[in-house]
C-alpha positions, 0 to 999 in steps of 0.5 A: 197936146200942148200942155207937155213936151210938145208945147208949154212944157208945164210942170206938175204944179202948173198942170195941176193948177190949170186942171183946177182952173178949167174945172172951176170954169166948167171945162171938164173934158180933157182930150189926150192921145197916146202919142202926145209928147212922144208918148209922155204927156198922158203920164204928166197929166196923170201925175198932175191930176193926182196932185190937183185934189179933184175926184175922177168923177169931176172930169171926163178923159178922152184918149186915142190910139193907132198912130205909131211914131218913131220915138225913143219911147217906142221901137218903131222904125217908121211912122205907121198905124196899128189897129190889131186887136191886141194893140188896141187893147194894149194901147187903152191899158197903157193910157189908163196906166199913164193917166192913173185912172180905171176907165176912159170916158171916150176912146178914139181911133186916131186916124184911119189905116188902109189896113184896118179890119173892122171885125178886129176893131169891134172885137177889141172895143167890145172887150174894153167896154165889157171890162169897163175900161172904156165907156164910149167909142169913137174915131178921128179924121174918118170919112163917111165910108170909113165910118160906115165900115166901122159903124156897121159892126159897132156904135160910133159915138164921136168923130173928131175932125179938123173943122174951122172957118178955114177948113170946113170941107166937112160941110160939103163932102158928106161928113157932117151929113153922115154924122147927123144921120147916124147920131155921131157927135162931132168934135172939132180939132184946130177950131180957129184954123189958120185965122191967127196963124197966117196972113193971107187974102183969106185971113184978111177978109175974115178979120175984116168981117169978124171986126165988123161983128165984134161990137154987135156981139160984144165978143172977141174974134176967136169967140166968134169963130167958135160960135160960128162952129157951134151954130152948126146943127150937128152940135160941135164940141170944139177942142180948145188948144190954148193954155192961156186962162183968159182965152179959156174963159173966153172960149167958155163964154163963146157958147153963149153967143147965138149968131144970127143966120145972115151973120153966119153966112157973112162969115162963111162968105168971107172965108170963101171969097164969094157968095154961096152958090 
């Protein structure tokens, strides 16, 4: 999301270089959505990937559909959602065209719509899978009941949710319990939360606790935040948003950190401001 016009506005050469850097550091999955860059970033990435010299089998591509933005690139008059069969298929095919690829490794419904019809979604996904245009299917920002409605009609492989130390409601509202019960892999967007964005009583508590642990684990604070997420038994894959190479390397190394049980709870308590009940 941050590579194109909504963020760093990387040139084709810069983007190709960053793709190669990621792959050389074992970051091989790239998370897209049709709306990123007001419907422009997928095409920018597609050109850059072609320039990178890498093979398609070297990477995994994710995209999402459903959100309809008001944009010069669309005729929408209001932001809304569209999960009709025809639109889902068209969106997947547009992403394939922009990314210059024959298939998506994972295709997600970006946000739930109050008007979505599970049978119609299932029909579209079945067609896309049968035609080899997508390999796995998932959702994003879906509640347990919404996953249940869709999951009764087709397999859900992934739910990409907002999850971090400062936004961990999924620990308590049944979302992660449901996903673990039904074999749905969680991805965490905005995994660092507001820790480095806001100066509040909560973030000051978090920095103080993380600071007390950095030497013990020989890690940076952002690595500890990622390690905290990855310790959860649901098996989170954090979606890392940085384009800074050093921070990308640090994110990879965070997977090697094994937080001790009590340290995990110390960090949680810092975020909550009170001990667990």
